[in-house]
mmCIF file of the C-alpha atoms, coordinates in Angstrom:
data_MODEL
# 
_entry.id   MODEL 
# 
loop_
_atom_site.group_PDB 
_atom_site.id 
_atom_site.type_symbol 
_atom_site.label_atom_id 
_atom_site.label_alt_id 
_atom_site.label_comp_id 
_atom_site.label_asym_id 
_atom_site.label_entity_id 
_atom_site.label_seq_id 
_atom_site.pdbx_PDB_ins_code 
_atom_site.Cartn_x 
_atom_site.Cartn_y 
_atom_site.Cartn_z 
_atom_site.occupancy 
_atom_site.B_iso_or_equiv 
_atom_site.pdbx_formal_charge 
_atom_site.auth_seq_id 
_atom_site.auth_comp_id 
_atom_site.auth_asym_id 
_atom_site.auth_atom_id 
_atom_site.pdbx_PDB_model_num 
ATOM 1   C CA . MET A 1 1   ? -10.361 5.449   9.554   1.00 0.00 ? 1   MET A CA 1 
ATOM 2   C CA . ASP A 1 2   ? -11.328 3.425   6.729   1.00 0.00 ? 2   ASP A CA 1 
ATOM 3   C CA . ILE A 1 3   ? -9.109  0.362   6.716   1.00 0.00 ? 3   ILE A CA 1 
ATOM 4   C CA . ARG A 1 4   ? -9.606  -2.265  3.919   1.00 0.00 ? 4   ARG A CA 1 
ATOM 5   C CA . PRO A 1 5   ? -7.817  -5.557  4.265   1.00 0.00 ? 5   PRO A CA 1 
ATOM 6   C CA . LEU A 1 6   ? -6.639  -7.221  1.053   1.00 0.00 ? 6   LEU A CA 1 
ATOM 7   C CA . ASP A 1 7   ? -5.295  -10.294 3.166   1.00 0.00 ? 7   ASP A CA 1 
ATOM 8   C CA . ASP A 1 8   ? -4.434  -11.142 6.639   1.00 0.00 ? 8   ASP A CA 1 
ATOM 9   C CA . GLY A 1 9   ? -1.207  -9.008  6.570   1.00 0.00 ? 9   GLY A CA 1 
ATOM 10  C CA . TYR A 1 10  ? -1.805  -6.180  4.243   1.00 0.00 ? 10  TYR A CA 1 
ATOM 11  C CA . ALA A 1 11  ? -4.506  -3.392  4.118   1.00 0.00 ? 11  ALA A CA 1 
ATOM 12  C CA . VAL A 1 12  ? -5.009  -0.165  2.360   1.00 0.00 ? 12  VAL A CA 1 
ATOM 13  C CA . SER A 1 13  ? -6.660  2.987   3.074   1.00 0.00 ? 13  SER A CA 1 
ATOM 14  C CA . PRO A 1 14  ? -7.244  6.447   2.000   1.00 0.00 ? 14  PRO A CA 1 
ATOM 15  C CA . GLN A 1 15  ? -4.886  9.284   3.116   1.00 0.00 ? 15  GLN A CA 1 
ATOM 16  C CA . ILE A 1 16  ? -3.964  8.973   6.718   1.00 0.00 ? 16  ILE A CA 1 
ATOM 17  C CA . ALA A 1 17  ? -3.721  11.891  9.103   1.00 0.00 ? 17  ALA A CA 1 
ATOM 18  C CA . PRO A 1 18  ? -2.042  12.326  12.555  1.00 0.00 ? 18  PRO A CA 1 
ATOM 19  C CA . GLU A 1 19  ? -5.308  11.512  14.422  1.00 0.00 ? 19  GLU A CA 1 
ATOM 20  C CA . ASP A 1 20  ? -5.401  8.101   12.640  1.00 0.00 ? 20  ASP A CA 1 
ATOM 21  C CA . ILE A 1 21  ? -2.114  6.851   14.056  1.00 0.00 ? 21  ILE A CA 1 
ATOM 22  C CA . ALA A 1 22  ? -3.434  5.626   17.372  1.00 0.00 ? 22  ALA A CA 1 
ATOM 23  C CA . ALA A 1 23  ? -6.133  3.333   15.483  1.00 0.00 ? 23  ALA A CA 1 
ATOM 24  C CA . ILE A 1 24  ? -3.431  2.209   13.076  1.00 0.00 ? 24  ILE A CA 1 
ATOM 25  C CA . ALA A 1 25  ? -1.249  1.125   16.057  1.00 0.00 ? 25  ALA A CA 1 
ATOM 26  C CA . GLU A 1 26  ? -4.339  -0.341  17.810  1.00 0.00 ? 26  GLU A CA 1 
ATOM 27  C CA . ALA A 1 27  ? -5.129  -2.526  14.704  1.00 0.00 ? 27  ALA A CA 1 
ATOM 28  C CA . GLY A 1 28  ? -1.789  -4.161  14.981  1.00 0.00 ? 28  GLY A CA 1 
ATOM 29  C CA . PHE A 1 29  ? 0.049   -2.516  12.045  1.00 0.00 ? 29  PHE A CA 1 
ATOM 30  C CA . THR A 1 30  ? 3.878   -2.470  12.204  1.00 0.00 ? 30  THR A CA 1 
ATOM 31  C CA . THR A 1 31  ? 4.629   -0.854  8.982   1.00 0.00 ? 31  THR A CA 1 
ATOM 32  C CA . VAL A 1 32  ? 2.885   1.984   7.019   1.00 0.00 ? 32  VAL A CA 1 
ATOM 33  C CA . ILE A 1 33  ? 3.682   2.473   3.299   1.00 0.00 ? 33  ILE A CA 1 
ATOM 34  C CA . ASP A 1 34  ? 3.015   5.931   1.935   1.00 0.00 ? 34  ASP A CA 1 
ATOM 35  C CA . ASN A 1 35  ? 1.948   5.530   -1.864  1.00 0.00 ? 35  ASN A CA 1 
ATOM 36  C CA . ARG A 1 36  ? 0.889   9.159   -2.128  1.00 0.00 ? 36  ARG A CA 1 
ATOM 37  C CA . PRO A 1 37  ? 3.174   11.825  -3.565  1.00 0.00 ? 37  PRO A CA 1 
ATOM 38  C CA . ASP A 1 38  ? 3.543   14.659  -1.293  1.00 0.00 ? 38  ASP A CA 1 
ATOM 39  C CA . ALA A 1 39  ? 2.729   17.165  -4.263  1.00 0.00 ? 39  ALA A CA 1 
ATOM 40  C CA . GLU A 1 40  ? -0.893  15.946  -3.887  1.00 0.00 ? 40  GLU A CA 1 
ATOM 41  C CA . ILE A 1 41  ? -1.609  16.874  -0.338  1.00 0.00 ? 41  ILE A CA 1 
ATOM 42  C CA . PRO A 1 42  ? -1.005  19.833  2.109   1.00 0.00 ? 42  PRO A CA 1 
ATOM 43  C CA . PRO A 1 43  ? 2.388   19.905  3.955   1.00 0.00 ? 43  PRO A CA 1 
ATOM 44  C CA . GLU A 1 44  ? 0.934   18.623  7.211   1.00 0.00 ? 44  GLU A CA 1 
ATOM 45  C CA . LEU A 1 45  ? 0.065   15.365  5.501   1.00 0.00 ? 45  LEU A CA 1 
ATOM 46  C CA . HIS A 1 46  ? 3.405   14.870  3.928   1.00 0.00 ? 46  HIS A CA 1 
ATOM 47  C CA . ALA A 1 47  ? 5.358   11.575  4.731   1.00 0.00 ? 47  ALA A CA 1 
ATOM 48  C CA . GLU A 1 48  ? 8.008   13.279  6.822   1.00 0.00 ? 48  GLU A CA 1 
ATOM 49  C CA . ALA A 1 49  ? 5.347   15.270  8.749   1.00 0.00 ? 49  ALA A CA 1 
ATOM 50  C CA . LEU A 1 50  ? 3.741   11.959  9.766   1.00 0.00 ? 50  LEU A CA 1 
ATOM 51  C CA . ARG A 1 51  ? 6.944   10.086  10.415  1.00 0.00 ? 51  ARG A CA 1 
ATOM 52  C CA . PRO A 1 52  ? 7.639   11.253  14.022  1.00 0.00 ? 52  PRO A CA 1 
ATOM 53  C CA . ALA A 1 53  ? 4.103   10.330  15.167  1.00 0.00 ? 53  ALA A CA 1 
ATOM 54  C CA . LEU A 1 54  ? 4.215   6.956   13.355  1.00 0.00 ? 54  LEU A CA 1 
ATOM 55  C CA . GLU A 1 55  ? 7.551   6.103   14.952  1.00 0.00 ? 55  GLU A CA 1 
ATOM 56  C CA . ALA A 1 56  ? 6.554   7.188   18.337  1.00 0.00 ? 56  ALA A CA 1 
ATOM 57  C CA . ALA A 1 57  ? 3.678   4.682   17.953  1.00 0.00 ? 57  ALA A CA 1 
ATOM 58  C CA . GLY A 1 58  ? 6.131   1.945   17.199  1.00 0.00 ? 58  GLY A CA 1 
ATOM 59  C CA . ILE A 1 59  ? 5.310   1.881   13.438  1.00 0.00 ? 59  ILE A CA 1 
ATOM 60  C CA . SER A 1 60  ? 7.852   2.197   10.562  1.00 0.00 ? 60  SER A CA 1 
ATOM 61  C CA . LEU A 1 61  ? 7.173   4.288   7.516   1.00 0.00 ? 61  LEU A CA 1 
ATOM 62  C CA . VAL A 1 62  ? 8.303   3.442   4.084   1.00 0.00 ? 62  VAL A CA 1 
ATOM 63  C CA . VAL A 1 63  ? 7.916   6.165   1.336   1.00 0.00 ? 63  VAL A CA 1 
ATOM 64  C CA . ASN A 1 64  ? 6.921   4.831   -2.075  1.00 0.00 ? 64  ASN A CA 1 
ATOM 65  C CA . PRO A 1 65  ? 5.104   7.473   -3.971  1.00 0.00 ? 65  PRO A CA 1 
ATOM 66  C CA . VAL A 1 66  ? 2.992   6.090   -6.817  1.00 0.00 ? 66  VAL A CA 1 
ATOM 67  C CA . VAL A 1 67  ? 2.046   8.830   -9.302  1.00 0.00 ? 67  VAL A CA 1 
ATOM 68  C CA . GLY A 1 68  ? -1.437  8.195   -10.590 1.00 0.00 ? 68  GLY A CA 1 
ATOM 69  C CA . GLY A 1 69  ? -1.152  6.807   -14.250 1.00 0.00 ? 69  GLY A CA 1 
ATOM 70  C CA . ALA A 1 70  ? 2.758   6.493   -13.926 1.00 0.00 ? 70  ALA A CA 1 
ATOM 71  C CA . LEU A 1 71  ? 3.252   3.314   -11.931 1.00 0.00 ? 71  LEU A CA 1 
ATOM 72  C CA . THR A 1 72  ? 6.784   2.157   -12.320 1.00 0.00 ? 72  THR A CA 1 
ATOM 73  C CA . MET A 1 73  ? 8.668   -1.228  -11.759 1.00 0.00 ? 73  MET A CA 1 
ATOM 74  C CA . GLU A 1 74  ? 10.743  0.578   -9.245  1.00 0.00 ? 74  GLU A CA 1 
ATOM 75  C CA . ASN A 1 75  ? 7.359   1.213   -7.279  1.00 0.00 ? 75  ASN A CA 1 
ATOM 76  C CA . VAL A 1 76  ? 6.498   -2.508  -7.591  1.00 0.00 ? 76  VAL A CA 1 
ATOM 77  C CA . GLU A 1 77  ? 9.970   -3.585  -6.421  1.00 0.00 ? 77  GLU A CA 1 
ATOM 78  C CA . ALA A 1 78  ? 9.981   -1.129  -3.521  1.00 0.00 ? 78  ALA A CA 1 
ATOM 79  C CA . GLN A 1 79  ? 6.410   -2.147  -2.477  1.00 0.00 ? 79  GLN A CA 1 
ATOM 80  C CA . ARG A 1 80  ? 7.668   -5.856  -2.620  1.00 0.00 ? 80  ARG A CA 1 
ATOM 81  C CA . ALA A 1 81  ? 10.638  -5.061  -0.499  1.00 0.00 ? 81  ALA A CA 1 
ATOM 82  C CA . ALA A 1 82  ? 8.689   -3.110  2.033   1.00 0.00 ? 82  ALA A CA 1 
ATOM 83  C CA . ILE A 1 83  ? 6.136   -5.987  2.454   1.00 0.00 ? 83  ILE A CA 1 
ATOM 84  C CA . ASP A 1 84  ? 8.957   -8.549  2.650   1.00 0.00 ? 84  ASP A CA 1 
ATOM 85  C CA . SER A 1 85  ? 10.849  -6.755  5.362   1.00 0.00 ? 85  SER A CA 1 
ATOM 86  C CA . ALA A 1 86  ? 7.864   -5.798  7.456   1.00 0.00 ? 86  ALA A CA 1 
ATOM 87  C CA . PRO A 1 87  ? 7.801   -7.312  10.896  1.00 0.00 ? 87  PRO A CA 1 
ATOM 88  C CA . GLY A 1 88  ? 4.058   -7.676  10.973  1.00 0.00 ? 88  GLY A CA 1 
ATOM 89  C CA . LYS A 1 89  ? 0.966   -6.213  9.205   1.00 0.00 ? 89  LYS A CA 1 
ATOM 90  C CA . VAL A 1 90  ? 1.294   -3.471  6.725   1.00 0.00 ? 90  VAL A CA 1 
ATOM 91  C CA . LEU A 1 91  ? -0.953  -0.535  5.952   1.00 0.00 ? 91  LEU A CA 1 
ATOM 92  C CA . ALA A 1 92  ? -0.438  1.075   2.739   1.00 0.00 ? 92  ALA A CA 1 
ATOM 93  C CA . TYR A 1 93  ? -2.240  4.333   1.749   1.00 0.00 ? 93  TYR A CA 1 
ATOM 94  C CA . CYS A 1 94  ? -2.821  6.768   -1.104  1.00 0.00 ? 94  CYS A CA 1 
ATOM 95  C CA . ALA A 1 95  ? -5.727  8.940   -2.003  1.00 0.00 ? 95  ALA A CA 1 
ATOM 96  C CA . SER A 1 96  ? -8.354  6.141   -2.115  1.00 0.00 ? 96  SER A CA 1 
ATOM 97  C CA . GLY A 1 97  ? -6.340  2.774   -1.533  1.00 0.00 ? 97  GLY A CA 1 
ATOM 98  C CA . ASN A 1 98  ? -6.523  2.191   -5.323  1.00 0.00 ? 98  ASN A CA 1 
ATOM 99  C CA . ARG A 1 99  ? -2.903  2.777   -6.236  1.00 0.00 ? 99  ARG A CA 1 
ATOM 100 C CA . SER A 1 100 ? -1.890  0.758   -3.017  1.00 0.00 ? 100 SER A CA 1 
ATOM 101 C CA . SER A 1 101 ? -4.028  -2.110  -4.031  1.00 0.00 ? 101 SER A CA 1 
ATOM 102 C CA . ILE A 1 102 ? -2.722  -2.309  -7.528  1.00 0.00 ? 102 ILE A CA 1 
ATOM 103 C CA . VAL A 1 103 ? 0.988   -1.900  -6.682  1.00 0.00 ? 103 VAL A CA 1 
ATOM 104 C CA . TRP A 1 104 ? 0.277   -4.789  -4.007  1.00 0.00 ? 104 TRP A CA 1 
ATOM 105 C CA . ALA A 1 105 ? -1.135  -7.094  -6.596  1.00 0.00 ? 105 ALA A CA 1 
ATOM 106 C CA . LEU A 1 106 ? 1.763   -6.423  -9.013  1.00 0.00 ? 106 LEU A CA 1 
ATOM 107 C CA . ALA A 1 107 ? 4.324   -6.872  -6.146  1.00 0.00 ? 107 ALA A CA 1 
ATOM 108 C CA . LEU A 1 108 ? 2.870   -10.364 -5.285  1.00 0.00 ? 108 LEU A CA 1 
ATOM 109 C CA . ALA A 1 109 ? 2.444   -11.570 -8.957  1.00 0.00 ? 109 ALA A CA 1 
ATOM 110 C CA . GLY A 1 110 ? 3.815   -15.118 -9.217  1.00 0.00 ? 110 GLY A CA 1 
ATOM 111 C CA . ARG A 1 111 ? 3.455   -15.448 -5.302  1.00 0.00 ? 111 ARG A CA 1 
ATOM 112 C CA . ARG A 1 112 ? -0.335  -15.753 -5.332  1.00 0.00 ? 112 ARG A CA 1 
ATOM 113 C CA . PRO A 1 113 ? -2.964  -16.674 -7.831  1.00 0.00 ? 113 PRO A CA 1 
ATOM 114 C CA . THR A 1 114 ? -3.780  -13.828 -10.185 1.00 0.00 ? 114 THR A CA 1 
ATOM 115 C CA . ASP A 1 115 ? -7.498  -14.258 -9.646  1.00 0.00 ? 115 ASP A CA 1 
ATOM 116 C CA . GLU A 1 116 ? -6.995  -13.995 -5.865  1.00 0.00 ? 116 GLU A CA 1 
ATOM 117 C CA . LEU A 1 117 ? -4.824  -10.628 -6.163  1.00 0.00 ? 117 LEU A CA 1 
ATOM 118 C CA . VAL A 1 118 ? -7.354  -9.343  -8.717  1.00 0.00 ? 118 VAL A CA 1 
ATOM 119 C CA . ALA A 1 119 ? -10.363 -10.124 -6.463  1.00 0.00 ? 119 ALA A CA 1 
ATOM 120 C CA . ALA A 1 120 ? -8.870  -8.604  -3.265  1.00 0.00 ? 120 ALA A CA 1 
ATOM 121 C CA . GLY A 1 121 ? -8.757  -5.196  -4.684  1.00 0.00 ? 121 GLY A CA 1 
ATOM 122 C CA . ALA A 1 122 ? -11.836 -5.407  -6.997  1.00 0.00 ? 122 ALA A CA 1 
ATOM 123 C CA . ARG A 1 123 ? -14.124 -6.226  -3.949  1.00 0.00 ? 123 ARG A CA 1 
ATOM 124 C CA . TYR A 1 124 ? -13.539 -2.533  -2.737  1.00 0.00 ? 124 TYR A CA 1 
ATOM 125 C CA . GLY A 1 125 ? -14.102 -1.341  -6.246  1.00 0.00 ? 125 GLY A CA 1 
ATOM 126 C CA . TYR A 1 126 ? -10.336 -0.787  -6.993  1.00 0.00 ? 126 TYR A CA 1 
ATOM 127 C CA . GLN A 1 127 ? -9.055  -1.043  -10.594 1.00 0.00 ? 127 GLN A CA 1 
ATOM 128 C CA . VAL A 1 128 ? -6.843  -4.053  -10.145 1.00 0.00 ? 128 VAL A CA 1 
ATOM 129 C CA . PRO A 1 129 ? -8.701  -6.069  -12.938 1.00 0.00 ? 129 PRO A CA 1 
ATOM 130 C CA . GLN A 1 130 ? -7.333  -3.687  -15.411 1.00 0.00 ? 130 GLN A CA 1 
ATOM 131 C CA . PHE A 1 131 ? -3.846  -4.812  -14.533 1.00 0.00 ? 131 PHE A CA 1 
ATOM 132 C CA . ARG A 1 132 ? -4.559  -8.626  -14.742 1.00 0.00 ? 132 ARG A CA 1 
ATOM 133 C CA . ASP A 1 133 ? -2.377  -8.891  -17.914 1.00 0.00 ? 133 ASP A CA 1 
ATOM 134 C CA . MET A 1 134 ? 0.501   -7.145  -16.305 1.00 0.00 ? 134 MET A CA 1 
ATOM 135 C CA . ILE A 1 135 ? 0.083   -9.454  -13.168 1.00 0.00 ? 135 ILE A CA 1 
ATOM 136 C CA . GLU A 1 136 ? 0.295   -12.526 -15.181 1.00 0.00 ? 136 GLU A CA 1 
ATOM 137 C CA . LYS A 1 137 ? 3.252   -11.294 -17.423 1.00 0.00 ? 137 LYS A CA 1 
ATOM 138 C CA . LEU A 1 138 ? 5.304   -10.553 -14.047 1.00 0.00 ? 138 LEU A CA 1 
ATOM 139 C CA . ALA A 1 139 ? 4.227   -13.899 -12.734 1.00 0.00 ? 139 ALA A CA 1 
ATOM 140 C CA . ALA A 1 140 ? 5.433   -15.540 -15.785 1.00 0.00 ? 140 ALA A CA 1 
ATOM 141 C CA . GLN A 1 141 ? 8.779   -13.743 -15.323 1.00 0.00 ? 141 GLN A CA 1 
ATOM 142 C CA . GLY A 1 142 ? 9.270   -15.338 -11.943 1.00 0.00 ? 142 GLY A CA 1 
# 
């Protein structure tokens, strides 16, 4: 399990599998956000296939598929709502963690300094710096 924290309450990872759920629970995550569209993965890894095991471990699942190269404001708003409503730590996953880090940075635009949001994902090699202008634009909109 490759969990990469972006801050104290939010981390990203590559695709999770049923055998990872115990480690996710042990790490104290209360919410998992699935940012990976089911069309990219085999049926046994689909969100609804993972939901029963996550819920049995006391973890809620939010499904917010982010299509590579087609991130929407609806994705950003859904990510923000999931983060805001989480009772504890959040783990978001996609194929590598890249999309989950980008949508997090956009969701927190205006709440945290842009440099901090960009650096959090960039330290893992994620493409957040490419979204600096969009983060700043969203921050300016309030």
